[in-house]
Z-matrix of the N, CA and C atoms (Angstrom, degrees):
N
C 1 1.496
C 2 1.463 1 108.62
N 3 1.367 2 118.62 1 125.93
C 4 1.396 3 120.31 2 174.20
C 5 1.448 4 106.38 3 -100.24
N 6 1.465 5 113.46 4 130.34
C 7 1.515 6 116.89 5 176.51
C 8 1.504 7 109.47 6 -115.28
N 9 1.266 8 118.07 7 155.81
C 10 1.457 9 124.81 8 174.66
C 11 1.524 10 110.87 9 -115.63
N 12 1.245 11 110.38 10 158.51
C 13 1.557 12 121.39 11 173.57
C 14 1.501 13 106.28 12 -55.57
N 15 1.349 14 114.64 13 128.56
C 16 1.548 15 116.62 14 179.61
C 17 1.441 16 112.47 15 96.24
N 18 1.361 17 122.18 16 -14.55
C 19 1.444 18 120.05 17 172.54
C 20 1.500 19 113.19 18 -59.81
N 21 1.312 20 116.59 19 142.76
C 22 1.399 21 123.60 20 166.64
C 23 1.479 22 107.60 21 -102.99
N 24 1.319 23 118.29 22 119.77
C 25 1.440 24 122.11 23 -178.34
C 26 1.500 25 109.60 24 -127.62
N 27 1.429 26 119.34 25 168.93
C 28 1.334 27 125.66 26 172.78
C 29 1.447 28 110.74 27 -97.17
N 30 1.275 29 124.16 28 138.59
C 31 1.458 30 127.90 29 -179.55
C 32 1.544 31 109.75 30 -158.28
N 33 1.369 32 113.72 31 157.95
C 34 1.426 33 118.93 32 176.28
C 35 1.554 34 102.13 33 -89.24
N 36 1.312 35 114.70 34 100.04
C 37 1.546 36 119.89 35 -177.42
C 38 1.521 37 108.29 36 -76.03
N 39 1.339 38 117.69 37 128.81
C 40 1.449 39 121.55 38 -177.39
C 41 1.539 40 108.02 39 -66.86
N 42 1.364 41 113.95 40 141.89
C 43 1.424 42 125.97 41 173.76
C 44 1.593 43 110.46 42 -71.81
N 45 1.267 44 119.09 43 145.90
C 46 1.445 45 122.82 44 -174.52
C 47 1.505 46 108.66 45 -61.17
N 48 1.335 47 119.60 46 -29.08
C 49 1.421 48 124.34 47 -175.72
C 50 1.620 49 111.08 48 -78.94
N 51 1.312 50 114.46 49 -4.44
C 52 1.454 51 122.04 50 178.61
C 53 1.557 52 112.29 51 95.45
N 54 1.326 53 115.87 52 6.43
C 55 1.425 54 121.47 53 175.35
C 56 1.543 55 113.17 54 -78.42
N 57 1.245 56 114.02 55 174.24
C 58 1.492 57 118.50 56 -169.66
C 59 1.455 58 113.18 57 -66.97
N 60 1.348 59 120.59 58 -32.45
C 61 1.436 60 122.32 59 173.96
C 62 1.648 61 109.05 60 85.07
N 63 1.291 62 115.70 61 -175.47
C 64 1.419 63 118.72 62 -174.28
C 65 1.520 64 105.23 63 -122.70
N 66 1.398 65 110.75 64 155.86
C 67 1.487 66 118.58 65 176.08
C 68 1.585 67 111.24 66 -68.98
N 69 1.257 68 117.86 67 124.41
C 70 1.452 69 123.75 68 -177.46
C 71 1.483 70 110.98 69 -153.43
N 72 1.327 71 115.38 70 163.57
C 73 1.508 72 119.50 71 176.54
C 74 1.541 73 106.47 72 -68.18
N 75 1.280 74 114.99 73 151.49
C 76 1.452 75 126.19 74 172.85
C 77 1.579 76 107.11 75 -139.96
N 78 1.383 77 115.38 76 156.12
C 79 1.411 78 120.17 77 171.29
C 80 1.529 79 108.98 78 -114.16
N 81 1.336 80 112.55 79 136.60
C 82 1.526 81 119.07 80 179.69
C 83 1.610 82 103.59 81 -78.74
N 84 1.319 83 116.98 82 123.36
C 85 1.499 84 124.08 83 -176.80
C 86 1.527 85 105.44 84 -115.06
N 87 1.277 86 122.32 85 -11.70
C 88 1.487 87 120.43 86 179.74
C 89 1.534 88 113.61 87 -63.58
N 90 1.309 89 115.11 88 145.86
C 91 1.511 90 118.42 89 178.30
C 92 1.440 91 112.66 90 -61.25
N 93 1.303 92 116.42 91 139.47
C 94 1.374 93 124.63 92 -175.47
C 95 1.559 94 119.11 93 -55.51
N 96 1.325 95 116.64 94 -29.62
C 97 1.372 96 124.79 95 173.57
C 98 1.550 97 113.39 96 -58.76
N 99 1.334 98 113.20 97 -39.17
C 100 1.530 99 122.07 98 -178.45
C 101 1.504 100 106.77 99 -79.78
N 102 1.311 101 121.90 100 -31.01
C 103 1.421 102 124.58 101 -178.59
C 104 1.559 103 110.09 102 -64.07
N 105 1.319 104 117.77 103 -31.65
C 106 1.497 105 126.99 104 179.04
C 107 1.498 106 109.75 105 -74.33
N 108 1.301 107 120.07 106 -34.50
C 109 1.481 108 126.06 107 -169.15
C 110 1.477 109 110.75 108 -98.43
N 111 1.205 110 122.82 109 -38.29
C 112 1.539 111 125.64 110 -165.05
C 113 1.553 112 108.67 111 -106.35
N 114 1.328 113 116.50 112 152.66
C 115 1.368 114 122.46 113 -178.93
C 116 1.595 115 111.79 114 -98.36
N 117 1.322 116 114.39 115 23.30
C 118 1.404 117 119.27 116 172.66
C 119 1.536 118 110.20 117 -138.75
N 120 1.299 119 117.64 118 169.32
C 121 1.562 120 117.22 119 176.91
C 122 1.505 121 104.00 120 -145.08
N 123 1.329 122 111.20 121 156.16
C 124 1.452 123 122.60 122 174.76
C 125 1.565 124 106.15 123 -95.39
N 126 1.319 125 114.23 124 127.05
C 127 1.399 126 118.38 125 -174.39
C 128 1.518 127 113.07 126 -126.97
N 129 1.293 128 120.42 127 156.65
C 130 1.507 129 128.07 128 176.99
C 131 1.484 130 105.95 129 -105.64
N 132 1.266 131 120.40 130 142.89
C 133 1.506 132 129.16 131 175.53
C 134 1.616 133 108.81 132 -70.37
N 135 1.219 134 112.64 133 142.87
C 136 1.470 135 118.97 134 167.01
C 137 1.514 136 112.90 135 -112.55
N 138 1.341 137 119.09 136 131.22
C 139 1.394 138 120.91 137 -172.67
C 140 1.487 139 108.70 138 -135.17
N 141 1.348 140 118.72 139 159.70
C 142 1.457 141 121.34 140 174.80
C 143 1.460 142 109.95 141 -96.97
N 144 1.354 143 118.83 142 5.77
C 145 1.440 144 126.55 143 177.33
C 146 1.568 145 105.32 144 -80.90
N 147 1.259 146 118.24 145 96.22
C 148 1.516 147 124.56 146 -169.87
C 149 1.510 148 112.28 147 -86.24
N 150 1.376 149 118.80 148 55.65
C 151 1.421 150 122.01 149 176.62
C 152 1.539 151 110.95 150 -74.83
N 153 1.340 152 122.51 151 128.29
C 154 1.422 153 122.98 152 178.14
C 155 1.474 154 108.50 153 -77.09
N 156 1.358 155 112.28 154 121.60
C 157 1.468 156 116.55 155 -178.84
C 158 1.546 157 103.94 156 -159.26
N 159 1.362 158 118.89 157 146.77
C 160 1.432 159 122.05 158 -174.31
C 161 1.592 160 113.28 159 -64.65
N 162 1.453 161 112.11 160 -16.51
C 163 1.490 162 115.15 161 174.68
C 164 1.432 163 115.79 162 -92.54
N 165 1.267 164 119.24 163 8.69
C 166 1.488 165 124.83 164 178.83
C 167 1.443 166 113.21 165 -119.64
N 168 1.278 167 114.45 166 132.93
C 169 1.546 168 120.52 167 175.68
C 170 1.570 169 105.97 168 -105.90
N 171 1.366 170 112.84 169 120.09
C 172 1.451 171 123.31 170 -179.80
C 173 1.507 172 108.58 171 -84.64
N 174 1.298 173 116.28 172 134.60
C 175 1.456 174 123.21 173 -179.37
C 176 1.493 175 108.63 174 -118.60
N 177 1.343 176 118.28 175 115.72
C 178 1.495 177 125.37 176 174.42
C 179 1.518 178 111.23 177 -92.45
N 180 1.282 179 114.97 178 109.31
C 181 1.483 180 116.38 179 -171.62
C 182 1.460 181 110.75 180 -76.48
N 183 1.354 182 123.76 181 0.66
C 184 1.512 183 120.78 182 171.99
C 185 1.496 184 113.13 183 -85.37
N 186 1.313 185 118.93 184 0.71
C 187 1.429 186 121.52 185 178.49
C 188 1.502 187 107.50 186 -99.19
N 189 1.429 188 115.94 187 163.41
C 190 1.494 189 119.20 188 177.72
C 191 1.531 190 113.79 189 -62.34
N 192 1.339 191 115.30 190 -36.14
C 193 1.517 192 119.26 191 176.28
C 194 1.492 193 110.17 192 -70.52
N 195 1.330 194 115.93 193 -38.76
C 196 1.480 195 119.53 194 178.02
C 197 1.562 196 113.94 195 -62.51
N 198 1.324 197 112.28 196 -36.86
C 199 1.494 198 117.37 197 -174.07
C 200 1.506 199 105.03 198 -75.23
N 201 1.339 200 121.40 199 -30.56
C 202 1.462 201 126.82 200 -175.42
C 203 1.542 202 109.77 201 -69.92
N 204 1.333 203 116.92 202 -13.50
C 205 1.478 204 118.89 203 -177.44
C 206 1.579 205 108.01 204 -85.52
N 207 1.313 206 118.79 205 -11.07
C 208 1.492 207 119.77 206 177.20
C 209 1.529 208 110.09 207 77.21
N 210 1.296 209 116.65 208 4.43
C 211 1.559 210 116.61 209 -179.94
C 212 1.472 211 110.30 210 -78.85
N 213 1.349 212 121.66 211 150.57
C 214 1.399 213 124.91 212 -174.64
C 215 1.487 214 114.83 213 -93.29
N 216 1.375 215 115.56 214 -18.76
C 217 1.462 216 120.95 215 171.08
C 218 1.417 217 115.87 216 -147.52
N 219 1.387 218 116.31 217 165.93
C 220 1.500 219 115.98 218 -177.66
C 221 1.452 220 110.16 219 -55.24
N 222 1.479 221 113.68 220 140.17
C 223 1.498 222 117.81 221 -172.17
C 224 1.526 223 103.65 222 -149.82
N 225 1.337 224 108.07 223 175.48
C 226 1.453 225 119.49 224 -179.54
C 227 1.440 226 106.74 225 -132.22
N 228 1.387 227 118.61 226 137.39
C 229 1.403 228 126.13 227 175.72
C 230 1.566 229 100.39 228 -93.22
N 231 1.278 230 118.88 229 120.23
C 232 1.506 231 119.06 230 -175.60
C 233 1.543 232 105.86 231 -109.52
N 234 1.348 233 114.65 232 115.11
C 235 1.419 234 122.53 233 174.19
C 236 1.555 235 113.47 234 -73.91
N 237 1.301 236 114.03 235 -3.59
C 238 1.514 237 115.87 236 176.09
C 239 1.483 238 111.16 237 -82.86
N 240 1.308 239 120.61 238 -8.04
C 241 1.481 240 128.11 239 179.17
C 242 1.429 241 112.06 240 -119.25
N 243 1.288 242 127.47 241 79.48
C 244 1.389 243 131.25 242 177.33
C 245 1.495 244 112.79 243 -101.56
N 246 1.321 245 116.91 244 150.19
C 247 1.425 246 122.44 245 175.05
C 248 1.539 247 112.84 246 -149.75
N 249 1.254 248 113.33 247 151.67
C 250 1.564 249 118.91 248 174.33
C 251 1.567 250 104.60 249 -100.99
N 252 1.334 251 114.63 250 126.25
C 253 1.418 252 121.44 251 -178.76
C 254 1.447 253 111.66 252 -129.95
N 255 1.418 254 119.07 253 139.75
C 256 1.378 255 119.34 254 168.45
C 257 1.473 256 113.76 255 -64.30
N 258 1.320 257 115.73 256 149.13
C 259 1.461 258 120.77 257 -178.21
C 260 1.539 259 114.44 258 -52.01
N 261 1.335 260 114.37 259 -35.12
C 262 1.484 261 122.47 260 -179.17
C 263 1.570 262 110.89 261 -62.58
N 264 1.357 263 115.87 262 -22.10
C 265 1.543 264 116.03 263 176.84
C 266 1.553 265 113.47 264 -83.99
N 267 1.362 266 113.95 265 -9.88
C 268 1.510 267 114.70 266 -178.05
C 269 1.591 268 101.85 267 -97.82
N 270 1.293 269 111.04 268 110.19
C 271 1.478 270 116.90 269 -166.97
C 272 1.516 271 113.28 270 -85.65
N 273 1.267 272 120.82 271 -34.56
C 274 1.427 273 120.42 272 -173.38
C 275 1.564 274 105.30 273 -156.92
N 276 1.409 275 117.28 274 135.41
C 277 1.452 276 122.72 275 171.55
C 278 1.531 277 100.87 276 -86.68
N 279 1.361 278 117.45 277 131.16
C 280 1.422 279 121.28 278 -179.98
C 281 1.580 280 112.47 279 -113.58
N 282 1.282 281 113.92 280 -16.21
C 283 1.531 282 116.28 281 -179.64
C 284 1.502 283 107.30 282 -178.33
N 285 1.314 284 115.22 283 -164.01
C 286 1.471 285 125.55 284 -170.45
C 287 1.457 286 112.95 285 -153.81
N 288 1.304 287 117.55 286 140.40
C 289 1.433 288 122.14 287 170.62
C 290 1.498 289 111.75 288 -79.70
N 291 1.370 290 114.73 289 141.36
C 292 1.564 291 119.44 290 -177.61
C 293 1.487 292 102.36 291 -72.48
N 294 1.357 293 112.06 292 169.58
C 295 1.483 294 122.25 293 174.47
C 296 1.485 295 113.80 294 -58.62
N 297 1.337 296 117.32 295 -38.49
C 298 1.481 297 122.56 296 178.96
C 299 1.478 298 108.45 297 -67.91
N 300 1.368 299 118.43 298 -42.46
C 301 1.522 300 117.16 299 -178.64
C 302 1.499 301 110.00 300 -70.32
N 303 1.367 302 119.83 301 -33.65
C 304 1.449 303 121.08 302 175.25
C 305 1.480 304 113.21 303 -61.01
N 306 1.347 305 115.86 304 -36.28
C 307 1.456 306 121.78 305 177.32
C 308 1.558 307 110.49 306 -65.96
N 309 1.302 308 115.58 307 -38.22
C 310 1.448 309 119.58 308 177.27
C 311 1.566 310 110.46 309 -71.13
N 312 1.298 311 116.20 310 -37.25
C 313 1.501 312 119.42 311 178.49
C 314 1.452 313 108.96 312 -68.92
N 315 1.304 314 125.27 313 -31.49
C 316 1.385 315 125.09 314 178.25
C 317 1.577 316 108.27 315 -66.04
N 318 1.322 317 118.67 316 -34.41
C 319 1.440 318 122.33 317 173.80
C 320 1.536 319 107.90 318 -66.66
N 321 1.238 320 123.45 319 -34.47
C 322 1.496 321 127.77 320 -177.60
C 323 1.528 322 106.30 321 -70.17
N 324 1.414 323 113.84 322 -42.85
C 325 1.490 324 116.92 323 177.16
C 326 1.467 325 111.63 324 -65.17
N 327 1.248 326 120.09 325 -35.09
C 328 1.467 327 123.93 326 178.35
C 329 1.547 328 108.81 327 -66.89
N 330 1.275 329 117.72 328 -40.08
C 331 1.470 330 118.85 329 179.76
C 332 1.471 331 112.49 330 -71.69
N 333 1.350 332 116.62 331 -36.27
C 334 1.554 333 121.53 332 -178.49
C 335 1.588 334 108.10 333 -68.68
N 336 1.362 335 115.51 334 -36.93
C 337 1.395 336 117.63 335 -173.49
C 338 1.537 337 116.04 336 -104.77
N 339 1.360 338 114.16 337 12.38
C 340 1.400 339 118.08 338 -178.98
C 341 1.557 340 118.78 339 54.10
N 342 1.369 341 111.21 340 39.18
C 343 1.436 342 116.38 341 -176.65
C 344 1.604 343 109.05 342 -100.50
N 345 1.214 344 118.62 343 142.34
C 346 1.467 345 119.99 344 -177.78
C 347 1.591 346 113.10 345 -87.94
């Protein structure tokens, strides 16, 4: 499976304690150059816990951009929960973040990782 930066896919996101975790949407945040060369991807967790935080991107599924993500309900991409996953763990791409949403997500990544 080839994934692209901004793809929304389903994956079993690992639990912070090291457990198996549950299947949920994730967003591919890894640079496109690496997506083409490597058989793994860095992803951010998607949650329905809509806590306002500079490291979270809120997605409103009633908007055109929100519907394009393939998510069923309002959600947040949290850059506080990142994981590296093999492509085989990404089971299905369900949607994609728009260019504008990706620009906002870049700001969330900067906030979470203290990058200027």
